[in-house]
N, C-alpha and C positions, 0 to 999 in steps of 0.2 A: 198481275202476274203472281203465282203463289210461290213462296220460298221453297227451295229445295231441302227436304230433311236430311240431315246429315247422320252418321252413325253418333251414338249417345256418347260413346268415349272416343278418345284420339290420344296419339302416343306424343310424348315430348318432344321426339324427332319432328313428327308432323308440326306440332305448334311451333318449333323454332323455326321451320322452313317458312310456315305461313306469316309468321311475325317480321319476316324479311321479305315479304311479297308486297307487290304495289297496293293491294287492297286487304291490309292485315286485319284479323279479327279483334274484338275487343277483348282485352284479356282482365277477367275479373277475380280477385283473390276472395275466397270466402271464410277464410280463416278469421280468429278474433285480432282485436287491436294488438294485445300482447305480442302475438304471433309476428304480425305485420311489421312490429319495430324489432324483431330479431333478425329478420330478412323478408326480401320480396323479390320478385322478378321486374325488372325496369319495364316501365310502362303501364304496370297493372293497377287496376283501381280496387280499393277495398270496400267491400259489401259484405260485412259480417253474417254467417249464417244464422246468428242468434237474432238478427235484425232484416234478414233477407227478405221476406214477404212484404214488410212495410216500406223499406228501402227500394226494392225493386220497381215498385209502382210507379216511382217518381223518376228513379235513373234509367230505365229500359222502357222506352216508348216506340221503339221501331221493331216490330216483330219480324221482319226479315233479315234484321241486323245478326251478323256471326258472332256469336259470343262463346269463349272459351273461359271456363271457371276451373280453377285449382284451389286445392287445399293443401294439408301436410301430405296425405297419402293417396287421396282420391275418393274417400268415401262421402265426405261432406259435399264435394263438388259434384258427385254424382246425383246426391239429393236435390242440389239447387239446380242443376241443370233438367232434372225431370220435372221438378217444380216449373221451371220456366217454359217448358214444353206444354205443360198443362195449362199454362197462360197464353199459349198459342206462339211461343218463339221456337218454332221448328228447327232453327240453326244454333241450338245450344248445345254446347257439348262440354263434357268433363274431362280434364287432362289426366289420363290414367298415371298412377304413380306421384301425383302431385309434385310440391316443390322439392321434395326430397329426392325423388328420381331425376327431376330437373336438374338439381345440384350434381347427382352422381353421373349423369349422362350428357348434359349440356354446358352447365356454366359452374364448375368447381369453385367460383368466387364467392358462390351463395353459399353462406352458412348452412350447415346442417343441425339440426337438433332433435 
C-alpha cells in the first residue's frame, strides 16, 4: 500500500490536534543543539539540520511514517521535509512558523528567542 502524500507544510494548530490523536506523527526538531537546550516541544526528537542527511539514514526507516519537522520559524524544517520527500518519505511535513509560532499560538510556556 502506497503512503498518501500530505501537503508539504502544516499549521501549528493542525500539529497540536495531530499530537493528541490516537496515531500521532513523529515530531522532529531540526534546530541545532544550542537551540534545543533553550526550548523544545514535548515529545520532539532532535535531528539537527547540520547533520540531517547523515542521521536521517539511521533514524528514519519507515517511508510511510508521518513525520512533522520543525525549526525556529519554518525555513530549515521545510528544507528537511523536502529532502525527506526526495528520499521517499511522502508523509514528511514542515510545521509552518516553527517553534516561535507554536509558542505564540499553542503553548506560551515554551520560551521564545
